[in-house]
C-alpha positions in Angstrom: 1.7 25.4 2.5 5.2 24.0 1.6 5.4 20.2 1.1 8.3 17.8 1.2 9.3 16.0 -1.9 11.9 13.5 -3.1 15.1 14.9 -4.6 14.7 12.6 -7.6 11.3 13.2 -9.3 10.0 15.7 -6.8 7.4 13.2 -5.7 5.3 14.5 -2.8 5.9 12.6 0.4 3.1 11.6 2.8 2.3 8.8 5.2 -0.2 6.0 5.8 -2.1 6.3 9.0 -1.2 3.7 11.6 -3.6 2.3 14.2 -2.2 4.1 17.2 -4.2 6.3 19.6 -2.6 9.6 18.6 -3.5 9.1 14.9 -7.1 8.1 15.8 -7.6 11.8 16.7 -8.0 13.3 13.3 -7.1 16.8 14.4 -3.8 15.6 15.9 -3.1 13.6 12.7 -3.7 16.6 10.5 -1.6 18.9 12.7 1.3 16.5 12.6 1.1 16.3 8.8 0.9 20.1 8.3 3.5 21.0 10.9 6.0 18.7 9.2 5.3 19.5 5.5 3.8 16.2 4.6 1.7 16.3 1.4 -0.8 13.6 2.0 -2.3 11.1 4.4 -3.4 7.6 3.3 -6.5 6.8 5.1 -8.3 3.6 6.3 -11.7 3.5 7.9 -12.3 7.2 7.5 -15.6 8.6 6.3 -16.1 11.0 3.4 -16.7 13.8 5.9 -13.4 13.0 7.6 -11.5 12.9 4.3 -12.9 16.3 3.5 -11.5 17.7 6.8 -8.1 16.5 5.7 -8.5 18.1 2.3 -9.9 21.3 3.7 -6.7 21.5 5.9 -4.6 21.7 2.7 -3.5 18.1 2.6 -4.3 15.4 -0.1 -5.6 11.9 0.4 -2.9 9.7 -1.0 -5.2 6.6 -0.9 -8.3 5.4 0.8 -8.8 1.8 1.7 -11.6 0.0 -0.1 -14.3 -1.5 2.2 -14.5 -5.2 3.3 -11.6 -6.7 1.3 -12.7 -10.4 1.8 -16.2 -9.5 0.6 -14.9 -8.7 -2.8 -13.5 -12.1 -3.3 -16.0 -14.5 -1.8 -18.1 -17.4 -3.3 -21.1 -16.0 -1.6 -22.6 -14.2 -4.6 -25.1 -12.1 -2.6 -22.3 -10.9 -0.2 -20.0 -10.1 -3.2 -22.8 -8.1 -4.8 -23.5 -6.1 -1.7 -19.8 -5.5 -1.1 -19.4 -4.2 -4.7 -22.4 -1.9 -4.2 -21.0 -0.6 -0.9 -17.7 0.2 -2.5 -19.3 1.9 -5.5 -21.1 4.2 -3.2 -17.9 4.8 -1.2 -15.8 5.5 -4.2 -18.3 7.9 -5.8 -18.6 9.8 -2.5 -14.8 10.0 -2.2 -14.1 11.0 -5.8 -16.7 13.8 -5.5 -14.3 15.5 -3.0 -11.2 14.8 -5.1 -10.0 11.4 -3.8 -8.9 9.3 -6.7 -6.8 6.3 -5.4 -8.3 3.4 -3.6 -6.1 0.8 -1.8 -6.9 -2.9 -1.8 -5.2 -6.2 -0.6 -6.8 -9.2 -2.2 -7.7 -11.1 0.9 -10.1 -13.9 -0.2 -13.2 -14.7 1.8 -11.9 -18.3 2.1 -8.1 -18.5 1.8 -8.3 -22.3 1.8 -10.0 -22.5 -1.6 -7.9 -23.2 -4.6 -6.1 -20.1 -5.8 -7.5 -20.4 -9.3 -11.1 -20.4 -7.9 -10.5 -17.3 -5.8 -8.8 -15.6 -8.8 -11.9 -16.2 -10.9 -14.1 -14.7 -8.2 -11.7 -11.7 -8.0 -11.7 -11.2 -11.7 -15.5 -11.1 -11.8 -15.7 -8.7 -8.9 -13.1 -6.3 -10.2 -14.7 -6.3 -13.7 -18.1 -5.4 -12.2 -16.7 -2.8 -9.8 -14.5 -1.1 -12.4 -17.4 -0.9 -14.9 -19.5 0.9 -12.3 -16.8 3.4 -11.3 -15.4 4.0 -14.8 -16.9 7.5 -15.0 -15.3 8.7 -11.7 -11.7 8.5 -12.8 -10.9 6.4 -9.7 -7.9 4.1 -9.6 -7.7 0.9 -7.5 -4.2 0.0 -6.4 -3.5 -3.5 -5.2 -0.7 -4.1 -2.7 1.1 -7.4 -2.7 1.1 -8.2 1.0 1.8 -11.9 1.0 -0.7 -13.0 3.6 -2.7 -16.2 3.8 -4.3 -16.9 0.4 -3.7 -13.4 -0.8 -3.6 -13.0 -4.6 -1.5 -10.5 -6.6 1.8 -10.7 -4.6 4.0 -11.7 -7.5 4.6 -10.8 -11.1 2.5 -13.8 -12.1 -0.5 -12.6 -10.1 -0.2 -9.0 -11.1 0.1 -9.8 -14.8 -3.0 -12.0 -14.6 -5.2 -9.4 -12.8 -4.1 -6.6 -15.1 -4.8 -8.8 -18.1 -8.2 -9.9 -16.8 -9.5 -6.5 -15.8 -10.7 -4.2 -18.6 -9.3 -0.7 -18.9 -6.7 0.9 -16.7 -8.7 1.4 -13.5 -6.8 -1.4 -11.7 -3.1 -0.9 -11.0 -0.4 -1.4 -8.4 0.4 0.0 -5.1 4.2 -0.5 -5.3 5.7 -1.6 -2.0 9.3 -3.0 -2.4 9.3 -4.4 1.2 6.9 -7.2 0.3 8.7 -8.2 -2.8 12.1 -8.3 -1.0 10.8 -10.6 1.8 9.5 -13.2 -0.7 12.7 -13.1 -2.9 11.5 -10.9 -5.8 13.9 -8.3 -7.2 12.0 -5.0 -6.5 13.9 -3.1 -9.2 13.2 -5.6 -11.9 9.6 -5.7 -10.9 9.3 -1.9 -11.1 10.9 -1.8 -14.5 8.3 -4.3 -15.8 5.2 -2.8 -14.0 6.0 0.9 -13.7 3.2 1.9 -16.2 0.7 0.3 -13.9 2.0 1.8 -10.7 -0.4 4.5 -9.4 0.7 4.7 -5.8 4.0 4.0 -3.9 4.7 3.0 -0.3 7.9 4.1 1.4 8.8 1.0 3.3 11.7 -1.3 3.3 12.8 -4.8 4.3 16.1 -5.9 6.0 17.3 -9.5 5.2 19.6 -11.3 7.6 21.8 -13.8 5.5 23.2 -15.5 8.7 19.6 -16.3 9.8 18.8 -17.7 6.4 21.8 -20.1 6.8 20.7 -20.9 10.4 17.0 -21.3 9.8 16.4 -21.6 6.1 13.3 -20.0 4.5 10.7 -22.8 4.5 10.2 -24.0 8.0 9.3 -22.1 11.2 12.1 -22.0 13.7 12.1 -24.1 16.8 13.9 -21.7 19.1 14.5 -18.4 17.3 12.1 -15.5 17.8 10.5 -13.3 15.1 12.4 -10.1 14.6 9.4 -7.8 15.2 7.3 -6.6 12.2 8.9 -9.5 10.3 9.7 -13.1 10.3 12.6 -15.4 11.3 15.1 -14.0 8.8 13.6 -10.6 7.7 12.0 -7.6 9.1 10.2 -4.5 7.7 12.0 -1.2 8.2 11.7 2.4 7.4 13.0 3.3 3.9 16.8 3.4 3.8 17.3 0.8 6.6 16.7 -2.2 4.3 17.7 -3.6 1.0 15.7 -1.4 -1.5 17.8 0.5 -4.1 15.8 3.7 -3.6 17.8 5.9 -5.9 17.4 3.5 -8.8 13.7 3.0 -8.0 13.1 6.7 -8.1 14.8 7.0 -11.4 12.6 4.3 -12.9 9.5 6.1 -11.6 10.7 9.3 -13.3 11.3 7.6 -16.6 7.8 6.0 -16.4 6.2 9.4 -15.9 4.9 8.6 -12.4 2.9 11.5 -10.9 1.8 10.1 -7.6 2.8 10.2 -3.9 5.4 8.3 -1.9 3.5 7.4 1.3 5.5 6.2 4.3 4.1 3.0 5.7 5.6 2.8 9.2 6.2 -0.8 10.2 9.5 -1.0 12.1 10.1 -2.4 15.5 12.6 0.5 16.2 9.9 3.1 15.9 6.4 1.6 16.3 4.7 1.3 19.7 4.8 4.9 21.0 3.7 8.3 19.8 7.2 9.7 20.1 8.7 6.7 18.3 6.2 6.7 15.5 6.6 10.4 14.9 10.4 10.0 14.8 10.0 7.1 12.3 7.8 9.2 10.0 10.3 12.1 10.2 13.4 10.0 9.7 11.7 8.3 6.7 10.7 11.7 5.3 14.3 13.0 5.6 15.7 10.0 3.8 13.2 10.2 1.0 14.0 13.9 0.6 17.6 13.0 0.1 17.3 10.5 -2.7 
């Protein structure tokens, strides 16, 4: 089976499943990926048996979501212990069939707690989890989605987690779209953290300078509406429709020896919402990534 790759680096291109009806049907999801030469699917909420169906169809699993994200960062010690145990079992089951990358957003159990307290809980949980899965070769990749109370969205947060977690099991899911929306240079970030990047999302962000002038960045607007898959002055887009310098990003990944996938994460008001639109969004993204 042929697979599509980027022009720079020959990185295999895949996609992250979205929560729409057509992708809920695993057979339809696999058929779409195979028919259009995608290399992998990033899965969320799939079982080991379902992951094996994807692999048996000739596709790879780009990443699999860890279970119960808030449960890994909670002050409830018993819940945290059970969540770690649950994820250890899940990771061992998945790695046994060849899945090696596990996706995580650090959503605290209580986002209102001081960030330093939640960070301490996170560091303890990750240290225990990584110790128990060290023999599997698994990698945990943290995405910096800047949601309420979320940790590891900025260079400060990533540096701290990488420093506090022993070994090289914990790394980064590099997604330039989140960095752009909070004002962090995605190219500078990648140059600093490239050795820790184990997975990459193909997603972008468009910024509207006129709306920044009109609305600023700190207060919610009184009259203006959100732009769809975004905020008052920004919106997520497919790669190539935003501000990311993709050719330069690919070159940094090549220099760093990156060996993973580029998985399209489709969050774009111009494509989400219908089966036809989402399929077009994936294919348009694939074509762009093949060209850079």
